[in-house]
A tleap script that builds the chain and sets N, CA, C and O, in Angstrom:
source leaprc.protein.ff14SB
mol = sequence {
  NMET ASP ALA GLN ALA VAL LEU ALA LYS GLY
  SER ILE THR LEU ILE LYS ALA THR GLY LYS
  GLU ASN LEU ARG SER ASP LYS ILE ALA VAL
  LYS GLU GLU ALA LYS THR THR VAL GLY GLY
  ILE GLU PHE THR LEU GLN ASP PHE GLY THR
  PRO GLN TRP SER GLN LYS ASN TYR PRO PHE
  LYS LEU LYS ILE ALA ALA GLN THR ASP PRO
  SER ALA ILE GLU SER ILE THR LEU LEU GLY
  LEU ASP GLY THR GLU LEU ASP PHE GLU GLU
  GLY GLY LYS SER THR MET SER PHE GLY ASN
  VAL THR ASN VAL GLY TRP THR PHE ASN LEU
  PRO GLU GLN PRO LYS GLU MET VAL ILE SER
  VAL GLU ARG TYR THR GLY GLN GLU THR ILE
  VAL VAL PRO PHE ASP ILE GLU ALA THR VAL
  GLY CLEU
}
set mol.1.N position { -23.787 54.161 5.209 }
set mol.1.CA position { -22.404 53.993 4.827 }
set mol.1.C position { -22.199 52.563 4.337 }
set mol.1.O position { -22.595 51.615 5.015 }
set mol.2.N position { -21.597 52.403 3.192 }
set mol.2.CA position { -21.337 51.080 2.624 }
set mol.2.C position { -20.067 50.493 3.229 }
set mol.2.O position { -19.123 51.213 3.556 }
set mol.3.N position { -20.066 49.178 3.367 }
set mol.3.CA position { -18.863 48.504 3.881 }
set mol.3.C position { -17.744 48.602 2.855 }
set mol.3.O position { -17.979 48.471 1.654 }
set mol.4.N position { -16.540 48.832 3.328 }
set mol.4.CA position { -15.383 48.922 2.452 }
set mol.4.C position { -14.413 47.762 2.638 }
set mol.4.O position { -13.568 47.508 1.780 }
set mol.5.N position { -14.539 47.053 3.774 }
set mol.5.CA position { -13.624 45.942 4.043 }
set mol.5.C position { -14.278 44.940 4.990 }
set mol.5.O position { -15.181 45.277 5.757 }
set mol.6.N position { -13.811 43.732 4.917 }
set mol.6.CA position { -14.201 42.688 5.853 }
set mol.6.C position { -12.964 42.356 6.673 }
set mol.6.O position { -11.897 42.073 6.129 }
set mol.7.N position { -13.125 42.394 7.991 }
set mol.7.CA position { -12.005 42.133 8.883 }
set mol.7.C position { -12.257 40.835 9.644 }
set mol.7.O position { -13.374 40.596 10.101 }
set mol.8.N position { -11.236 39.998 9.785 }
set mol.8.CA position { -11.323 38.771 10.577 }
set mol.8.C position { -10.030 38.613 11.360 }
set mol.8.O position { -8.936 38.682 10.802 }
set mol.9.N position { -10.174 38.400 12.654 }
set mol.9.CA position { -9.000 38.244 13.491 }
set mol.9.C position { -9.291 37.157 14.512 }
set mol.9.O position { -10.384 37.100 15.076 }
set mol.10.N position { -8.317 36.302 14.743 }
set mol.10.CA position { -8.504 35.226 15.708 }
set mol.10.C position { -7.362 34.245 15.633 }
set mol.10.O position { -6.234 34.594 15.284 }
set mol.11.N position { -7.678 33.006 15.970 }
set mol.11.CA position { -6.658 31.958 15.893 }
set mol.11.C position { -7.333 30.621 15.622 }
set mol.11.O position { -8.507 30.415 15.930 }
set mol.12.N position { -6.557 29.726 15.040 }
set mol.12.CA position { -6.999 28.358 14.776 }
set mol.12.C position { -6.074 27.445 15.579 }
set mol.12.O position { -4.852 27.585 15.526 }
set mol.13.N position { -6.665 26.513 16.320 }
set mol.13.CA position { -5.869 25.584 17.109 }
set mol.13.C position { -5.787 24.255 16.369 }
set mol.13.O position { -6.809 23.672 16.007 }
set mol.14.N position { -4.567 23.783 16.150 }
set mol.14.CA position { -4.320 22.519 15.472 }
set mol.14.C position { -3.651 21.561 16.446 }
set mol.14.O position { -2.858 21.971 17.295 }
set mol.15.N position { -3.979 20.281 16.313 }
set mol.15.CA position { -3.315 19.256 17.117 }
set mol.15.C position { -2.608 18.327 16.147 }
set mol.15.O position { -3.221 17.820 15.208 }
set mol.16.N position { -1.314 18.102 16.372 }
set mol.16.CA position { -0.556 17.230 15.481 }
set mol.16.C position { 0.176 16.178 16.297 }
set mol.16.O position { 0.514 16.387 17.462 }
set mol.17.N position { 0.411 15.044 15.655 }
set mol.17.CA position { 1.151 13.965 16.305 }
set mol.17.C position { 2.617 14.326 16.390 }
set mol.17.O position { 3.149 15.021 15.525 }
set mol.18.N position { 3.273 13.846 17.447 }
set mol.18.CA position { 4.699 14.109 17.598 }
set mol.18.C position { 5.545 12.904 17.195 }
set mol.18.O position { 6.771 13.002 17.132 }
set mol.19.N position { 4.904 11.775 16.924 }
set mol.19.CA position { 5.660 10.593 16.529 }
set mol.19.C position { 4.752 9.485 16.023 }
set mol.19.O position { 3.531 9.636 15.981 }
set mol.20.N position { 5.360 8.372 15.642 }
set mol.20.CA position { 4.625 7.196 15.174 }
set mol.20.C position { 5.260 5.959 15.783 }
set mol.20.O position { 6.438 5.954 16.140 }
set mol.21.N position { 4.461 4.916 15.894 }
set mol.21.CA position { 4.998 3.627 16.299 }
set mol.21.C position { 4.337 2.547 15.459 }
set mol.21.O position { 3.186 2.678 15.042 }
set mol.22.N position { 5.085 1.475 15.221 }
set mol.22.CA position { 4.558 0.358 14.448 }
set mol.22.C position { 4.411 -0.835 15.379 }
set mol.22.O position { 5.376 -1.273 16.006 }
set mol.23.N position { 3.194 -1.353 15.461 }
set mol.23.CA position { 2.888 -2.473 16.345 }
set mol.23.C position { 2.365 -3.638 15.503 }
set mol.23.O position { 1.741 -3.431 14.463 }
set mol.24.N position { 2.623 -4.850 15.959 }
set mol.24.CA position { 2.165 -6.028 15.229 }
set mol.24.C position { 1.369 -6.948 16.143 }
set mol.24.O position { 1.650 -7.091 17.333 }
set mol.25.N position { 0.369 -7.561 15.536 }
set mol.25.CA position { -0.404 -8.557 16.264 }
set mol.25.C position { 0.367 -9.864 16.329 }
set mol.25.O position { 1.362 -10.047 15.628 }
set mol.26.N position { -0.098 -10.762 17.170 }
set mol.26.CA position { 0.349 -12.145 17.085 }
set mol.26.C position { -0.274 -12.707 15.822 }
set mol.26.O position { -1.116 -12.047 15.212 }
set mol.27.N position { 0.114 -13.907 15.410 }
set mol.27.CA position { -0.515 -14.483 14.222 }
set mol.27.C position { -1.993 -14.707 14.515 }
set mol.27.O position { -2.383 -15.061 15.627 }
set mol.28.N position { -2.794 -14.492 13.490 }
set mol.28.CA position { -4.233 -14.628 13.615 }
set mol.28.C position { -4.735 -15.520 12.487 }
set mol.28.O position { -4.335 -15.356 11.335 }
set mol.29.N position { -5.615 -16.468 12.823 }
set mol.29.CA position { -6.242 -17.305 11.805 }
set mol.29.C position { -7.219 -16.432 11.029 }
set mol.29.O position { -8.002 -15.694 11.626 }
set mol.30.N position { -7.180 -16.511 9.724 }
set mol.30.CA position { -8.053 -15.680 8.887 }
set mol.30.C position { -9.388 -16.401 8.724 }
set mol.30.O position { -9.596 -17.192 7.805 }
set mol.31.N position { -10.283 -16.088 9.664 }
set mol.31.CA position { -11.640 -16.642 9.646 }
set mol.31.C position { -12.583 -15.596 10.214 }
set mol.31.O position { -12.166 -14.724 10.976 }
set mol.32.N position { -13.843 -15.682 9.845 }
set mol.32.CA position { -14.854 -14.715 10.289 }
set mol.32.C position { -14.847 -14.580 11.805 }
set mol.32.O position { -14.802 -15.571 12.533 }
set mol.33.N position { -14.892 -13.338 12.265 }
set mol.33.CA position { -14.979 -12.969 13.677 }
set mol.33.C position { -13.743 -13.326 14.495 }
set mol.33.O position { -13.794 -13.285 15.725 }
set mol.34.N position { -12.624 -13.678 13.840 }
set mol.34.CA position { -11.362 -13.875 14.567 }
set mol.34.C position { -10.941 -12.531 15.146 }
set mol.34.O position { -11.125 -11.494 14.509 }
set mol.35.N position { -10.379 -12.544 16.348 }
set mol.35.CA position { -10.015 -11.313 17.036 }
set mol.35.C position { -8.548 -11.335 17.436 }
set mol.35.O position { -7.978 -12.386 17.731 }
set mol.36.N position { -7.950 -10.140 17.438 }
set mol.36.CA position { -6.586 -9.967 17.937 }
set mol.36.C position { -6.495 -8.560 18.516 }
set mol.36.O position { -7.256 -7.671 18.134 }
set mol.37.N position { -5.570 -8.370 19.426 }
set mol.37.CA position { -5.380 -7.058 20.042 }
set mol.37.C position { -3.999 -6.528 19.682 }
set mol.37.O position { -2.995 -7.230 19.802 }
set mol.38.N position { -3.970 -5.276 19.240 }
set mol.38.CA position { -2.715 -4.611 18.881 }
set mol.38.C position { -2.704 -3.264 19.599 }
set mol.38.O position { -3.576 -2.426 19.373 }
set mol.39.N position { -1.712 -3.063 20.464 }
set mol.39.CA position { -1.595 -1.782 21.158 }
set mol.39.C position { -2.822 -1.410 21.965 }
set mol.39.O position { -3.161 -0.232 22.073 }
set mol.40.N position { -3.492 -2.403 22.534 }
set mol.40.CA position { -4.682 -2.145 23.341 }
set mol.40.C position { -5.966 -1.997 22.541 }
set mol.40.O position { -7.025 -1.774 23.127 }
set mol.41.N position { -5.904 -2.114 21.228 }
set mol.41.CA position { -7.094 -2.002 20.378 }
set mol.41.C position { -7.467 -3.396 19.884 }
set mol.41.O position { -6.627 -4.100 19.324 }
set mol.42.N position { -8.723 -3.799 20.087 }
set mol.42.CA position { -9.169 -5.098 19.595 }
set mol.42.C position { -9.642 -4.974 18.144 }
set mol.42.O position { -10.491 -4.140 17.826 }
set mol.43.N position { -9.092 -5.798 17.288 }
set mol.43.CA position { -9.453 -5.843 15.873 }
set mol.43.C position { -10.182 -7.157 15.593 }
set mol.43.O position { -9.805 -8.210 16.106 }
set mol.44.N position { -11.226 -7.081 14.775 }
set mol.44.CA position { -12.020 -8.251 14.419 }
set mol.44.C position { -12.040 -8.404 12.911 }
set mol.44.O position { -12.266 -7.431 12.191 }
set mol.45.N position { -11.803 -9.629 12.420 }
set mol.45.CA position { -11.905 -9.910 10.982 }
set mol.45.C position { -13.363 -10.233 10.673 }
set mol.45.O position { -14.001 -11.014 11.379 }
set mol.46.N position { -13.881 -9.622 9.612 }
set mol.46.CA position { -15.282 -9.849 9.254 }
set mol.46.C position { -15.539 -9.520 7.795 }
set mol.46.O position { -14.652 -9.077 7.065 }
set mol.47.N position { -16.782 -9.751 7.394 }
set mol.47.CA position { -17.262 -9.368 6.065 }
set mol.47.C position { -16.450 -10.011 4.939 }
set mol.47.O position { -16.074 -9.344 3.976 }
set mol.48.N position { -16.189 -11.296 5.070 }
set mol.48.CA position { -15.475 -12.017 4.018 }
set mol.48.C position { -16.356 -12.133 2.788 }
set mol.48.O position { -17.581 -12.160 2.907 }
set mol.49.N position { -15.763 -12.201 1.623 }
set mol.49.CA position { -16.541 -12.389 0.411 }
set mol.49.C position { -15.805 -11.914 -0.817 }
set mol.49.O position { -14.578 -11.819 -0.840 }
set mol.50.N position { -16.593 -11.617 -1.844 }
set mol.50.CA position { -16.065 -11.132 -3.110 }
set mol.50.C position { -16.227 -9.613 -3.141 }
set mol.50.O position { -17.319 -9.109 -2.879 }
set mol.51.N position { -15.167 -8.880 -3.454 }
set mol.51.CA position { -15.292 -7.417 -3.484 }
set mol.51.C position { -16.220 -6.954 -4.597 }
set mol.51.O position { -16.323 -7.596 -5.642 }
set mol.52.N position { -16.895 -5.832 -4.363 }
set mol.52.CA position { -17.740 -5.248 -5.410 }
set mol.52.C position { -16.887 -4.662 -6.519 }
set mol.52.O position { -17.328 -4.572 -7.665 }
set mol.53.N position { -15.671 -4.263 -6.186 }
set mol.53.CA position { -14.729 -3.776 -7.197 }
set mol.53.C position { -13.323 -4.103 -6.726 }
set mol.53.O position { -13.063 -4.224 -5.529 }
set mol.54.N position { -12.441 -4.239 -7.668 }
set mol.54.CA position { -11.028 -4.471 -7.371 }
set mol.54.C position { -10.233 -4.096 -8.609 }
set mol.54.O position { -10.435 -4.674 -9.677 }
set mol.55.N position { -9.339 -3.143 -8.475 }
set mol.55.CA position { -8.524 -2.732 -9.617 }
set mol.55.C position { -7.657 -3.870 -10.119 }
set mol.55.O position { -7.348 -3.938 -11.309 }
set mol.56.N position { -7.261 -4.764 -9.227 }
set mol.56.CA position { -6.411 -5.886 -9.598 }
set mol.56.C position { -7.216 -7.175 -9.815 }
set mol.56.O position { -6.641 -8.245 -10.012 }
set mol.57.N position { -8.537 -7.064 -9.777 }
set mol.57.CA position { -9.437 -8.217 -9.930 }
set mol.57.C position { -9.187 -9.296 -8.886 }
set mol.57.O position { -9.289 -10.486 -9.185 }
set mol.58.N position { -8.863 -8.890 -7.664 }
set mol.58.CA position { -8.672 -9.850 -6.583 }
set mol.58.C position { -10.029 -10.392 -6.140 }
set mol.58.O position { -10.976 -9.620 -5.987 }
set mol.59.N position { -10.140 -11.695 -5.933 }
set mol.59.CA position { -11.437 -12.296 -5.656 }
set mol.59.C position { -11.828 -12.364 -4.175 }
set mol.59.O position { -12.977 -12.685 -3.872 }
set mol.60.N position { -10.906 -12.071 -3.237 }
set mol.60.CA position { -11.219 -12.226 -1.819 }
set mol.60.C position { -11.168 -10.888 -1.093 }
set mol.60.O position { -10.227 -10.111 -1.255 }
set mol.61.N position { -12.206 -10.633 -0.285 }
set mol.61.CA position { -12.302 -9.379 0.471 }
set mol.61.C position { -12.462 -9.707 1.950 }
set mol.61.O position { -13.154 -10.656 2.317 }
set mol.62.N position { -11.807 -8.902 2.798 }
set mol.62.CA position { -12.053 -8.994 4.230 }
set mol.62.C position { -12.014 -7.609 4.819 }
set mol.62.O position { -11.372 -6.706 4.282 }
set mol.63.N position { -12.711 -7.448 5.935 }
set mol.63.CA position { -12.712 -6.174 6.645 }
set mol.63.C position { -12.099 -6.401 8.019 }
set mol.63.O position { -12.361 -7.411 8.672 }
set mol.64.N position { -11.280 -5.449 8.445 }
set mol.64.CA position { -10.733 -5.438 9.793 }
set mol.64.C position { -11.448 -4.304 10.529 }
set mol.64.O position { -11.334 -3.137 10.152 }
set mol.65.N position { -12.191 -4.664 11.590 }
set mol.65.CA position { -13.011 -3.689 12.300 }
set mol.65.C position { -12.478 -3.458 13.706 }
set mol.65.O position { -11.916 -4.360 14.327 }
set mol.66.N position { -12.662 -2.231 14.203 }
set mol.66.CA position { -12.245 -1.880 15.560 }
set mol.66.C position { -13.076 -0.717 16.070 }
set mol.66.O position { -13.619 0.063 15.287 }
set mol.67.N position { -13.169 -0.608 17.385 }
set mol.67.CA position { -13.757 0.567 18.008 }
set mol.67.C position { -12.596 1.415 18.505 }
set mol.67.O position { -12.000 1.123 19.541 }
set mol.68.N position { -12.283 2.462 17.762 }
set mol.68.CA position { -11.131 3.300 18.094 }
set mol.68.C position { -11.278 4.663 17.434 }
set mol.68.O position { -12.153 4.870 16.593 }
set mol.69.N position { -10.420 5.575 17.821 }
set mol.69.CA position { -10.343 6.885 17.184 }
set mol.69.C position { -9.642 6.701 15.839 }
set mol.69.O position { -8.452 6.387 15.820 }
set mol.70.N position { -10.335 6.884 14.716 }
set mol.70.CA position { -9.712 6.627 13.410 }
set mol.70.C position { -8.543 7.551 13.102 }
set mol.70.O position { -7.671 7.188 12.313 }
set mol.71.N position { -8.504 8.729 13.699 }
set mol.71.CA position { -7.406 9.656 13.411 }
set mol.71.C position { -6.105 9.234 14.087 }
set mol.71.O position { -5.047 9.780 13.774 }
set mol.72.N position { -6.165 8.273 15.007 }
set mol.72.CA position { -4.958 7.822 15.706 }
set mol.72.C position { -4.162 6.813 14.887 }
set mol.72.O position { -2.993 6.567 15.186 }
set mol.73.N position { -4.771 6.224 13.862 }
set mol.73.CA position { -4.106 5.179 13.084 }
set mol.73.C position { -3.712 5.710 11.714 }
set mol.73.O position { -4.556 6.183 10.953 }
set mol.74.N position { -2.424 5.628 11.411 }
set mol.74.CA position { -1.901 6.067 10.116 }
set mol.74.C position { -2.227 5.031 9.042 }
set mol.74.O position { -2.739 5.376 7.977 }
set mol.75.N position { -1.928 3.750 9.326 }
set mol.75.CA position { -2.157 2.721 8.311 }
set mol.75.C position { -2.201 1.333 8.943 }
set mol.75.O position { -1.719 1.111 10.054 }
set mol.76.N position { -2.791 0.420 8.199 }
set mol.76.CA position { -2.812 -0.994 8.566 }
set mol.76.C position { -2.251 -1.766 7.386 }
set mol.76.O position { -2.627 -1.525 6.239 }
set mol.77.N position { -1.352 -2.691 7.674 }
set mol.77.CA position { -0.737 -3.522 6.644 }
set mol.77.C position { -0.922 -4.988 7.027 }
set mol.77.O position { -0.869 -5.339 8.206 }
set mol.78.N position { -1.136 -5.829 6.040 }
set mol.78.CA position { -1.283 -7.263 6.266 }
set mol.78.C position { 0.042 -7.938 5.963 }
set mol.78.O position { 0.628 -7.726 4.901 }
set mol.79.N position { 0.513 -8.750 6.899 }
set mol.79.CA position { 1.799 -9.420 6.761 }
set mol.79.C position { 1.630 -10.936 6.804 }
set mol.79.O position { 0.716 -11.463 7.439 }
set mol.80.N position { 2.526 -11.611 6.118 }
set mol.80.CA position { 2.615 -13.056 6.244 }
set mol.80.C position { 3.308 -13.398 7.552 }
set mol.80.O position { 3.822 -12.506 8.227 }
set mol.81.N position { 3.330 -14.669 7.921 }
set mol.81.CA position { 3.953 -15.079 9.169 }
set mol.81.C position { 5.449 -14.823 9.194 }
set mol.81.O position { 6.046 -14.730 10.266 }
set mol.82.N position { 6.071 -14.707 8.001 }
set mol.82.CA position { 7.506 -14.413 7.926 }
set mol.82.C position { 7.803 -12.915 8.011 }
set mol.82.O position { 8.963 -12.510 7.942 }
set mol.83.N position { 6.749 -12.082 8.162 }
set mol.83.CA position { 6.928 -10.640 8.304 }
set mol.83.C position { 6.904 -9.861 7.008 }
set mol.83.O position { 6.977 -8.633 7.034 }
set mol.84.N position { 6.802 -10.546 5.857 }
set mol.84.CA position { 6.734 -9.822 4.586 }
set mol.84.C position { 5.297 -9.400 4.301 }
set mol.84.O position { 4.343 -10.070 4.698 }
set mol.85.N position { 5.169 -8.289 3.614 }
set mol.85.CA position { 3.852 -7.755 3.301 }
set mol.85.C position { 3.123 -8.673 2.327 }
set mol.85.O position { 3.684 -9.095 1.316 }
set mol.86.N position { 1.858 -8.978 2.647 }
set mol.86.CA position { 1.040 -9.770 1.732 }
set mol.86.C position { 0.676 -8.924 0.515 }
set mol.86.O position { 0.684 -7.695 0.577 }
set mol.87.N position { 0.360 -9.589 -0.583 }
set mol.87.CA position { -0.134 -8.909 -1.772 }
set mol.87.C position { -1.591 -8.559 -1.505 }
set mol.87.O position { -2.422 -9.451 -1.336 }
set mol.88.N position { -1.904 -7.274 -1.465 }
set mol.88.CA position { -3.276 -6.836 -1.230 }
set mol.88.C position { -3.465 -5.455 -1.824 }
set mol.88.O position { -2.501 -4.767 -2.163 }
set mol.89.N position { -4.726 -5.062 -1.945 }
set mol.89.CA position { -5.049 -3.682 -2.274 }
set mol.89.C position { -6.070 -3.204 -1.253 }
set mol.89.O position { -6.931 -3.964 -0.807 }
set mol.90.N position { -5.960 -1.947 -0.897 }
set mol.90.CA position { -6.909 -1.379 0.042 }
set mol.90.C position { -8.231 -1.160 -0.663 }
set mol.90.O position { -8.285 -0.548 -1.730 }
set mol.91.N position { -9.296 -1.663 -0.062 }
set mol.91.CA position { -10.619 -1.510 -0.651 }
set mol.91.C position { -11.352 -0.295 -0.146 }
set mol.91.O position { -12.291 0.172 -0.789 }
set mol.92.N position { -10.941 0.232 1.004 }
set mol.92.CA position { -11.590 1.421 1.543 }
set mol.92.C position { -11.576 1.431 3.054 }
set mol.92.O position { -11.112 0.491 3.700 }
set mol.93.N position { -12.094 2.518 3.606 }
set mol.93.CA position { -12.171 2.698 5.050 }
set mol.93.C position { -13.514 3.316 5.376 }
set mol.93.O position { -13.947 4.258 4.712 }
set mol.94.N position { -14.176 2.793 6.394 }
set mol.94.CA position { -15.467 3.344 6.790 }
set mol.94.C position { -15.428 3.696 8.270 }
set mol.94.O position { -14.745 3.042 9.058 }
set mol.95.N position { -16.163 4.728 8.633 }
set mol.95.CA position { -16.236 5.173 10.019 }
set mol.95.C position { -17.687 5.472 10.352 }
set mol.95.O position { -18.390 6.124 9.579 }
set mol.96.N position { -18.138 4.986 11.524 }
set mol.96.CA position { -19.496 5.268 11.981 }
set mol.96.C position { -19.437 5.545 13.480 }
set mol.96.O position { -18.883 4.753 14.243 }
set mol.97.N position { -20.007 6.666 13.893 }
set mol.97.CA position { -20.013 7.025 15.313 }
set mol.97.C position { -21.443 7.118 15.809 }
set mol.97.O position { -22.340 7.578 15.103 }
set mol.98.N position { -21.634 6.669 17.046 }
set mol.98.CA position { -22.922 6.799 17.722 }
set mol.98.C position { -22.600 7.073 19.184 }
set mol.98.O position { -22.064 6.210 19.879 }
set mol.99.N position { -22.926 8.271 19.646 }
set mol.99.CA position { -22.556 8.652 21.007 }
set mol.99.C position { -21.052 8.737 21.117 }
set mol.99.O position { -20.402 9.417 20.323 }
set mol.100.N position { -20.495 8.051 22.099 }
set mol.100.CA position { -19.053 8.078 22.329 }
set mol.100.C position { -18.332 6.898 21.689 }
set mol.100.O position { -17.136 6.711 21.915 }
set mol.101.N position { -19.039 6.103 20.897 }
set mol.101.CA position { -18.449 4.909 20.289 }
set mol.101.C position { -18.231 5.153 18.797 }
set mol.101.O position { -19.151 5.549 18.082 }
set mol.102.N position { -17.003 4.911 18.338 }
set mol.102.CA position { -16.676 5.052 16.915 }
set mol.102.C position { -16.223 3.698 16.393 }
set mol.102.O position { -15.256 3.126 16.896 }
set mol.103.N position { -16.917 3.186 15.390 }
set mol.103.CA position { -16.550 1.936 14.729 }
set mol.103.C position { -15.847 2.263 13.424 }
set mol.103.O position { -16.334 3.057 12.619 }
set mol.104.N position { -14.690 1.638 13.227 }
set mol.104.CA position { -13.904 1.866 12.022 }
set mol.104.C position { -13.686 0.526 11.333 }
set mol.104.O position { -13.444 -0.486 11.991 }
set mol.105.N position { -13.773 0.522 10.007 }
set mol.105.CA position { -13.516 -0.689 9.242 }
set mol.105.C position { -12.579 -0.408 8.082 }
set mol.105.O position { -12.790 0.529 7.312 }
set mol.106.N position { -11.546 -1.225 7.963 }
set mol.106.CA position { -10.604 -1.143 6.849 }
set mol.106.C position { -10.833 -2.371 5.987 }
set mol.106.O position { -10.760 -3.494 6.485 }
set mol.107.N position { -11.113 -2.177 4.691 }
set mol.107.CA position { -11.385 -3.289 3.790 }
set mol.107.C position { -10.176 -3.535 2.893 }
set mol.107.O position { -9.560 -2.600 2.382 }
set mol.108.N position { -9.856 -4.806 2.716 }
set mol.108.CA position { -8.713 -5.212 1.900 }
set mol.108.C position { -9.162 -6.263 0.891 }
set mol.108.O position { -9.966 -7.137 1.216 }
set mol.109.N position { -8.646 -6.177 -0.323 }
set mol.109.CA position { -8.859 -7.191 -1.360 }
set mol.109.C position { -7.551 -7.955 -1.539 }
set mol.109.O position { -6.473 -7.364 -1.608 }
set mol.110.N position { -7.668 -9.280 -1.614 }
set mol.110.CA position { -6.482 -10.137 -1.726 }
set mol.110.C position { -6.669 -11.147 -2.852 }
set mol.110.O position { -7.802 -11.458 -3.221 }
set mol.111.N position { -5.565 -11.666 -3.403 }
set mol.111.CA position { -5.673 -12.651 -4.472 }
set mol.111.C position { -6.217 -13.994 -3.970 }
set mol.111.O position { -6.757 -14.778 -4.750 }
set mol.112.N position { -6.073 -14.253 -2.668 }
set mol.112.CA position { -6.625 -15.474 -2.074 }
set mol.112.C position { -6.733 -15.273 -0.567 }
set mol.112.O position { -6.127 -14.356 -0.012 }
set mol.113.N position { -7.496 -16.123 0.085 }
set mol.113.CA position { -7.644 -16.043 1.525 }
set mol.113.C position { -6.455 -16.738 2.195 }
set mol.113.O position { -6.278 -17.947 2.047 }
set mol.114.N position { -5.638 -15.972 2.933 }
set mol.114.CA position { -4.536 -16.633 3.642 }
set mol.114.C position { -5.086 -17.438 4.817 }
set mol.114.O position { -6.158 -17.132 5.339 }
set mol.115.N position { -4.358 -18.452 5.225 }
set mol.115.CA position { -4.779 -19.246 6.385 }
set mol.115.C position { -4.527 -18.479 7.685 }
set mol.115.O position { -5.354 -18.479 8.597 }
set mol.116.N position { -3.357 -17.821 7.746 }
set mol.116.CA position { -2.986 -17.022 8.909 }
set mol.116.C position { -2.247 -15.777 8.432 }
set mol.116.O position { -1.704 -15.745 7.327 }
set mol.117.N position { -2.234 -14.755 9.280 }
set mol.117.CA position { -1.505 -13.527 8.935 }
set mol.117.C position { -1.201 -12.762 10.211 }
set mol.117.O position { -1.599 -13.158 11.306 }
set mol.118.N position { -0.491 -11.665 10.045 }
set mol.118.CA position { -0.181 -10.733 11.123 }
set mol.118.C position { -0.685 -9.367 10.677 }
set mol.118.O position { -0.527 -8.992 9.515 }
set mol.119.N position { -1.290 -8.626 11.596 }
set mol.119.CA position { -1.759 -7.273 11.306 }
set mol.119.C position { -0.737 -6.282 11.846 }
set mol.119.O position { -0.405 -6.309 13.031 }
set mol.120.N position { -0.240 -5.413 10.979 }
set mol.120.CA position { 0.719 -4.381 11.364 }
set mol.120.C position { -0.024 -3.046 11.407 }
set mol.120.O position { -0.657 -2.646 10.430 }
set mol.121.N position { 0.060 -2.369 12.539 }
set mol.121.CA position { -0.639 -1.098 12.734 }
set mol.121.C position { 0.388 0.003 12.971 }
set mol.121.O position { 1.184 -0.065 13.908 }
set mol.122.N position { 0.360 1.010 12.117 }
set mol.122.CA position { 1.189 2.192 12.344 }
set mol.122.C position { 0.279 3.265 12.917 }
set mol.122.O position { -0.679 3.695 12.275 }
set mol.123.N position { 0.593 3.692 14.143 }
set mol.123.CA position { -0.277 4.687 14.769 }
set mol.123.C position { 0.536 5.867 15.281 }
set mol.123.O position { 1.743 5.781 15.503 }
set mol.124.N position { -0.181 6.968 15.458 }
set mol.124.CA position { 0.445 8.193 15.935 }
set mol.124.C position { 0.630 8.135 17.447 }
set mol.124.O position { -0.181 7.538 18.155 }
set mol.125.N position { 1.694 8.752 17.934 }
set mol.125.CA position { 1.948 8.825 19.369 }
set mol.125.C position { 2.161 10.271 19.759 }
set mol.125.O position { 2.676 11.064 18.971 }
set mol.126.N position { 1.772 10.610 20.953 }
set mol.126.CA position { 1.962 11.966 21.460 }
set mol.126.C position { 1.234 13.001 20.636 }
set mol.126.O position { 0.839 12.739 19.500 }
set mol.127.N position { 1.061 14.151 21.195 }
set mol.127.CA position { 0.452 15.228 20.429 }
set mol.127.C position { 0.971 16.572 20.885 }
set mol.127.O position { 1.393 16.759 22.027 }
set mol.128.N position { 0.925 17.483 19.964 }
set mol.128.CA position { 1.390 18.847 20.199 }
set mol.128.C position { 0.285 19.784 19.724 }
set mol.128.O position { -0.298 19.580 18.659 }
set mol.129.N position { 0.008 20.798 20.511 }
set mol.129.CA position { -0.995 21.793 20.140 }
set mol.129.C position { -0.290 22.998 19.536 }
set mol.129.O position { 0.665 23.527 20.105 }
set mol.130.N position { -0.770 23.417 18.389 }
set mol.130.CA position { -0.205 24.574 17.696 }
set mol.130.C position { -1.325 25.603 17.520 }
set mol.130.O position { -2.394 25.283 17.001 }
set mol.131.N position { -1.074 26.821 17.949 }
set mol.131.CA position { -2.051 27.898 17.777 }
set mol.131.C position { -1.547 28.797 16.646 }
set mol.131.O position { -0.445 29.342 16.712 }
set mol.132.N position { -2.365 28.938 15.619 }
set mol.132.CA position { -2.007 29.739 14.454 }
set mol.132.C position { -2.888 30.999 14.449 }
set mol.132.O position { -4.085 30.918 14.176 }
set mol.133.N position { -2.298 32.155 14.749 }
set mol.133.CA position { -3.093 33.388 14.730 }
set mol.133.C position { -3.320 33.876 13.293 }
set mol.133.O position { -2.520 33.612 12.395 }
set mol.134.N position { -4.415 34.583 13.107 }
set mol.134.CA position { -4.642 35.194 11.801 }
set mol.134.C position { -5.272 36.572 11.989 }
set mol.134.O position { -5.986 36.826 12.959 }
set mol.135.N position { -4.990 37.437 11.045 }
set mol.135.CA position { -5.527 38.791 11.017 }
set mol.135.C position { -5.691 39.132 9.531 }
set mol.135.O position { -4.718 39.434 8.839 }
set mol.136.N position { -6.927 39.077 9.061 }
set mol.136.CA position { -7.187 39.212 7.628 }
set mol.136.C position { -8.049 40.450 7.366 }
set mol.136.O position { -9.016 40.715 8.081 }
set mol.137.N position { -7.684 41.181 6.348 }
set mol.137.CA position { -8.508 42.290 5.899 }
set mol.137.C position { -8.686 42.163 4.382 }
set mol.137.O position { -7.715 42.104 3.628 }
set mol.138.N position { -9.926 42.123 3.966 }
set mol.138.CA position { -10.212 42.030 2.527 }
set mol.138.C position { -11.116 43.198 2.140 }
set mol.138.O position { -12.160 43.416 2.754 }
set mol.139.N position { -10.711 43.935 1.129 }
set mol.139.CA position { -11.531 45.047 0.669 }
set mol.139.C position { -12.679 44.504 -0.171 }
set mol.139.O position { -12.557 43.483 -0.847 }
set mol.140.N position { -13.778 45.208 -0.105 }
set mol.140.CA position { -14.971 44.810 -0.865 }
set mol.140.C position { -15.443 45.978 -1.698 }
set mol.140.O position { -15.140 47.135 -1.409 }
set mol.141.N position { -16.171 45.666 -2.710 }
set mol.141.CA position { -16.702 46.730 -3.575 }
set mol.141.C position { -15.698 47.150 -4.643 }
set mol.141.O position { -14.714 46.462 -4.913 }
set mol.142.N position { -15.981 48.281 -5.226 }
set mol.142.CA position { -15.119 48.776 -6.297 }
set mol.142.C position { -14.051 49.701 -5.809 }
set mol.142.O position { -13.251 50.195 -6.604 }
savepdb mol mol.pdb
quit
C-alpha cells in the first residue's frame, strides 16, 4: 500500500522575554583590558585597532567581551559621559561556547578612540513559556 499522507502532531515550546531593562556602567577609561560590571555581567574592552571593514570608514575598532548568555542581551550602546550616544557603527557580534562557558564579543567601529565612555546594556527580563500545538496533514503523491 502506498502512502497517501504524512501526519505530524505535537507541540513546540517557545520561551519569550516578558520585559526589558536598560542598565548603564559607571564611566570606563577606554583602554585595553579595562573592565566594568553592568547588571552583574563583567565586560572587558579589548581588541583595539583598525577595523577590517567599515561602511563609514571609521579608523578605530574595539570589542566589548563578556561571559554571558548572548540571548539575554538585546543591544549594547556606547555613550559619552553626558549620556548621549557616541557616533559608532556595529562591526559584528561573535559567540563561542566551550562546556558551560559562553564568551560573547560585540565589535564597534568609531571615528576616534574616546578617552572615557559609558556602556549601556538593554537586556531582557523575565520569561514566559508558550506551548504551540500543531496537527499537520499533508497529502503525497498524485
